[in-house]
MARKE-59706 format. One record per residue (C-alpha): residue number from 1; x negated, y negated, z negated. Coordinates in nm, 2 decimals, decimal comma, padded with zeros to 4 digits, always signed. Each point is the difference from the previous one (the first is absolute). Layout:
N
PT    k      c1      c2      c3
PT  NUM       X       Y       Z
...
This chain:
275
PT    k      c1      c2      c3
PT    1  +00,42  +00,09  +01,77
PT    2  -00,33  +00,15  +00,05
PT    3  -00,05  +00,36  -00,06
PT    4  -00,32  -00,05  -00,21
PT    5  +00,16  -00,32  -00,20
PT    6  +00,34  +00,25  -00,08
PT    7  -00,26  +00,28  -00,11
PT    8  -00,20  -00,23  -00,22
PT    9  +00,34  -00,11  -00,16
PT   10  +00,12  +00,34  -00,04
PT   11  -00,32  +00,08  -00,20
PT   12  +00,03  -00,29  -00,19
PT   13  +00,34  +00,12  -00,12
PT   14  -00,17  +00,31  -00,15
PT   15  -00,11  -00,20  -00,29
PT   16  +00,24  +00,01  -00,28
PT   17  +00,03  -00,03  -00,34
PT   18  +00,04  +00,37  -00,06
PT   19  -00,28  +00,06  +00,25
PT   20  -00,23  -00,28  +00,00
PT   21  -00,31  +00,18  +00,15
PT   22  -00,03  +00,22  +00,29
PT   23  -00,27  +00,22  +00,15
PT   24  -00,09  +00,00  +00,39
PT   25  +00,12  +00,39  +00,05
PT   26  +00,33  -00,10  -00,20
PT   27  +00,04  -00,30  +00,25
PT   28  -00,04  +00,20  +00,29
PT   29  +00,21  +00,28  -00,11
PT   30  +00,30  -00,23  -00,12
PT   31  +00,04  -00,24  +00,29
PT   32  -00,09  +00,30  +00,25
PT   33  -00,30  -00,23  +00,16
PT   34  -00,37  +00,14  +00,09
PT   35  -00,23  -00,05  -00,26
PT   36  -00,22  -00,20  +00,23
PT   37  +00,29  -00,23  +00,06
PT   38  +00,06  -00,06  -00,36
PT   39  -00,36  -00,08  -00,09
PT   40  +00,01  -00,25  +00,29
PT   41  +00,29  -00,18  -00,18
PT   42  -00,15  +00,05  -00,34
PT   43  -00,33  -00,13  +00,07
PT   44  +00,18  -00,32  +00,16
PT   45  +00,23  -00,06  -00,32
PT   46  -00,32  +00,06  -00,24
PT   47  -00,19  -00,26  +00,21
PT   48  +00,26  -00,28  -00,02
PT   49  +00,06  +00,09  -00,35
PT   50  +00,36  +00,14  +00,00
PT   51  -00,12  +00,33  -00,10
PT   52  -00,33  +00,12  -00,22
PT   53  -00,15  +00,31  -00,04
PT   54  -00,01  +00,21  -00,33
PT   55  -00,30  +00,15  -00,11
PT   56  +00,07  +00,35  -00,06
PT   57  -00,20  +00,22  -00,24
PT   58  -00,17  +00,31  +00,12
PT   59  -00,19  +00,22  -00,25
PT   60  -00,02  -00,24  -00,25
PT   61  -00,13  -00,29  +00,23
PT   62  +00,20  -00,30  +00,15
PT   63  -00,04  -00,02  +00,36
PT   64  +00,19  -00,24  +00,28
PT   65  +00,28  +00,26  +00,11
PT   66  +00,26  -00,01  +00,21
PT   67  +00,33  -00,09  -00,24
PT   68  +00,14  -00,34  +00,08
PT   69  +00,20  -00,25  -00,22
PT   70  +00,16  -00,34  +00,07
PT   71  -00,25  -00,28  +00,03
PT   72  -00,02  -00,33  -00,17
PT   73  +00,12  -00,18  +00,32
PT   74  +00,35  +00,13  -00,04
PT   75  -00,01  -00,12  -00,34
PT   76  -00,10  -00,37  +00,10
PT   77  +00,27  +00,04  +00,29
PT   78  +00,26  +00,12  -00,26
PT   79  -00,11  -00,29  -00,28
PT   80  +00,05  -00,28  +00,33
PT   81  +00,36  +00,16  +00,09
PT   82  +00,08  -00,01  -00,39
PT   83  -00,12  -00,38  -00,03
PT   84  +00,22  -00,10  +00,26
PT   85  +00,27  +00,15  -00,15
PT   86  -00,05  -00,10  -00,33
PT   87  -00,04  -00,36  +00,08
PT   88  +00,31  -00,04  +00,14
PT   89  +00,19  +00,16  -00,29
PT   90  -00,21  -00,21  -00,24
PT   91  +00,02  -00,32  +00,17
PT   92  +00,38  +00,02  +00,11
PT   93  +00,13  -00,08  -00,36
PT   94  -00,19  -00,33  +00,00
PT   95  +00,09  -00,07  +00,32
PT   96  +00,36  +00,00  -00,06
PT   97  -00,07  -00,21  -00,33
PT   98  -00,14  -00,26  +00,24
PT   99  +00,26  +00,01  +00,25
PT  100  +00,27  -00,03  -00,26
PT  101  -00,17  -00,30  -00,16
PT  102  -00,06  -00,19  +00,31
PT  103  +00,23  +00,16  +00,25
PT  104  -00,27  +00,01  +00,24
PT  105  -00,13  +00,30  +00,23
PT  106  -00,29  +00,17  -00,19
PT  107  -00,27  +00,21  +00,19
PT  108  -00,25  +00,26  -00,05
PT  109  -00,32  -00,01  +00,23
PT  110  -00,29  +00,22  +00,03
PT  111  -00,29  +00,05  +00,27
PT  112  -00,02  +00,25  +00,30
PT  113  -00,34  -00,08  +00,18
PT  114  +00,03  -00,35  +00,18
PT  115  +00,38  -00,05  -00,11
PT  116  +00,20  -00,06  -00,30
PT  117  +00,32  +00,25  -00,05
PT  118  +00,31  -00,07  -00,18
PT  119  +00,06  +00,28  -00,22
PT  120  +00,30  -00,13  -00,21
PT  121  +00,25  -00,28  +00,01
PT  122  +00,28  -00,12  -00,24
PT  123  +00,25  -00,22  +00,21
PT  124  +00,13  -00,32  -00,12
PT  125  +00,39  -00,03  -00,01
PT  126  +00,00  -00,28  +00,26
PT  127  +00,20  +00,03  +00,30
PT  128  -00,33  -00,07  +00,24
PT  129  -00,27  +00,23  -00,08
PT  130  -00,37  +00,03  +00,10
PT  131  -00,11  +00,20  +00,30
PT  132  -00,25  +00,24  -00,20
PT  133  +00,07  +00,32  -00,09
PT  134  -00,14  +00,33  -00,16
PT  135  -00,25  +00,15  +00,24
PT  136  -00,08  -00,35  +00,20
PT  137  -00,35  -00,09  +00,09
PT  138  -00,15  -00,33  -00,03
PT  139  -00,33  -00,16  +00,09
PT  140  -00,23  -00,06  -00,30
PT  141  -00,08  -00,35  +00,07
PT  142  +00,35  -00,15  +00,02
PT  143  +00,27  +00,00  -00,30
PT  144  -00,06  -00,01  -00,36
PT  145  +00,06  +00,37  -00,06
PT  146  -00,27  +00,11  +00,24
PT  147  -00,24  -00,27  -00,04
PT  148  +00,01  +00,07  -00,36
PT  149  -00,13  +00,34  +00,09
PT  150  -00,27  -00,14  +00,23
PT  151  -00,11  -00,28  -00,26
PT  152  -00,13  +00,28  -00,23
PT  153  -00,23  +00,18  +00,25
PT  154  -00,36  -00,02  +00,01
PT  155  -00,11  -00,30  +00,25
PT  156  -00,16  +00,26  +00,22
PT  157  +00,36  +00,18  +00,06
PT  158  +00,15  -00,31  +00,06
PT  159  -00,21  -00,13  +00,25
PT  160  +00,04  +00,33  +00,17
PT  161  +00,38  -00,01  -00,02
PT  162  -00,01  -00,37  +00,15
PT  163  -00,17  +00,10  +00,29
PT  164  +00,31  +00,16  +00,16
PT  165  +00,22  -00,21  +00,21
PT  166  +00,22  -00,26  -00,21
PT  167  +00,35  -00,01  +00,14
PT  168  +00,22  -00,30  -00,09
PT  169  +00,34  +00,07  -00,13
PT  170  +00,14  -00,35  -00,12
PT  171  -00,09  -00,33  -00,06
PT  172  -00,24  +00,05  -00,31
PT  173  -00,15  +00,29  +00,12
PT  174  -00,38  -00,02  -00,06
PT  175  -00,18  -00,03  +00,35
PT  176  -00,35  +00,03  -00,10
PT  177  -00,24  +00,22  -00,23
PT  178  -00,08  -00,35  -00,19
PT  179  +00,37  -00,08  -00,05
PT  180  +00,05  +00,37  -00,17
PT  181  -00,31  -00,06  -00,20
PT  182  +00,11  -00,31  -00,16
PT  183  +00,31  +00,17  -00,10
PT  184  -00,17  +00,32  -00,15
PT  185  -00,27  -00,25  -00,21
PT  186  +00,36  -00,17  -00,14
PT  187  +00,13  +00,36  -00,06
PT  188  -00,32  +00,13  -00,17
PT  189  +00,00  -00,30  -00,23
PT  190  +00,37  -00,05  -00,09
PT  191  +00,09  +00,36  -00,04
PT  192  +00,32  -00,03  +00,25
PT  193  +00,06  -00,07  +00,39
PT  194  +00,27  -00,21  +00,14
PT  195  +00,10  +00,01  +00,36
PT  196  +00,27  -00,22  +00,21
PT  197  +00,09  +00,09  +00,35
PT  198  -00,30  +00,22  +00,06
PT  199  +00,18  +00,33  +00,11
PT  200  +00,33  -00,14  +00,06
PT  201  +00,14  -00,34  +00,03
PT  202  +00,13  -00,17  -00,32
PT  203  -00,08  +00,31  -00,21
PT  204  -00,21  -00,07  -00,34
PT  205  -00,18  +00,27  -00,20
PT  206  -00,18  -00,01  -00,34
PT  207  -00,20  +00,29  -00,09
PT  208  -00,25  +00,14  -00,26
PT  209  -00,25  +00,28  -00,02
PT  210  +00,05  +00,34  -00,15
PT  211  -00,30  +00,18  -00,12
PT  212  -00,07  +00,38  -00,01
PT  213  -00,17  +00,20  -00,25
PT  214  -00,35  -00,09  +00,15
PT  215  +00,06  -00,37  -00,01
PT  216  +00,09  -00,03  +00,36
PT  217  +00,26  -00,20  +00,17
PT  218  +00,23  +00,31  +00,17
PT  219  +00,31  -00,17  +00,01
PT  220  +00,18  -00,35  -00,01
PT  221  +00,33  -00,11  -00,10
PT  222  +00,20  -00,32  +00,11
PT  223  +00,32  -00,19  -00,04
PT  224  +00,10  -00,08  +00,34
PT  225  +00,30  -00,24  +00,16
PT  226  +00,10  -00,27  +00,20
PT  227  -00,19  -00,34  -00,03
PT  228  +00,34  -00,17  -00,09
PT  229  +00,03  +00,26  -00,30
PT  230  -00,39  +00,00  -00,10
PT  231  -00,17  -00,37  +00,03
PT  232  -00,31  -00,02  -00,03
PT  233  +00,04  -00,27  -00,30
PT  234  +00,16  +00,29  -00,16
PT  235  -00,21  +00,30  +00,02
PT  236  -00,17  -00,06  -00,35
PT  237  +00,28  +00,16  -00,19
PT  238  -00,02  +00,33  +00,23
PT  239  -00,38  +00,03  -00,09
PT  240  -00,03  +00,11  -00,34
PT  241  +00,27  +00,24  +00,01
PT  242  -00,17  +00,16  +00,29
PT  243  -00,31  +00,02  -00,18
PT  244  +00,19  +00,16  -00,31
PT  245  +00,16  +00,26  +00,24
PT  246  -00,33  +00,06  +00,17
PT  247  -00,18  +00,04  -00,33
PT  248  +00,22  +00,26  -00,12
PT  249  +00,02  +00,21  +00,33
PT  250  -00,38  -00,04  +00,00
PT  251  +00,02  +00,12  -00,36
PT  252  +00,22  +00,30  +00,09
PT  253  -00,23  +00,12  +00,29
PT  254  -00,32  +00,03  -00,20
PT  255  -00,14  -00,36  -00,01
PT  256  -00,13  -00,01  -00,37
PT  257  -00,16  -00,36  +00,01
PT  258  +00,17  -00,35  -00,04
PT  259  +00,19  -00,10  +00,30
PT  260  -00,23  -00,30  +00,11
PT  261  +00,25  -00,26  +00,07
PT  262  +00,25  -00,16  -00,23
PT  263  -00,09  -00,05  -00,38
PT  264  +00,26  +00,15  -00,16
PT  265  -00,12  +00,35  +00,18
PT  266  -00,29  +00,02  -00,28
PT  267  +00,17  +00,27  -00,20
PT  268  +00,07  +00,24  +00,28
PT  269  -00,15  +00,35  -00,04
PT  270  +00,02  +00,35  +00,11
PT  271  +00,27  +00,07  -00,25
PT  272  +00,25  -00,17  +00,20
PT  273  +00,25  -00,27  -00,08
PT  274  +00,35  -00,09  +00,11
PT  275  +00,14  -00,31  +00,09
């Protein structure tokens, strides 16, 4: 590890609940580093929002002094970590409920730049299981769960993502941006995505969006299995339970408006409801 990075991390460790602010002189003394070195690190952290300078009072006048505290950037990062942990804890009971009702795999996915990442999964009890696993990455243009995430981005973001090379994984992997756009429009209109043999031959997935407190689709949840147990003519029986679960999860992570799909969702509110 770089010495500068190591010193910077050690400096951040100084800030605790018992002592939330430090002066330059204190930091230099505590960490046994020159004031010039400490000041250079502090300025970098302030520039990127990891620390903030606290006004110091001298002779009854507030001035911009050399006392420092943790900045809003760390709060934002902390909220991201908490959100990532929270969604799994919130979603898991609902995922288990779906798995128990249908005995198919249930998956939770979020977006990581140009790909989707599986962050939770409940397996079916069938002897043959899907290849997906927690931590696996998948392209946004193929597969119901990831394409649901793609479908609710802006058109500009979608076009940018579709400029990447589109690999073929199975017989029904979309091969052109036009094909993807057609499926995106279907998802936006219907409120769910369906895929058959797009990422792996013979596998089927039905996915719906989960909205965060800002009304942005941040996650998707799917029921997935093999085409023999999830034929397309039977998908209707899975969609409303998925919408219901997605509505409750959305509600529990702060989405206060009615879930936009499924007429029975009109009564969902920010007080939460149980299935």
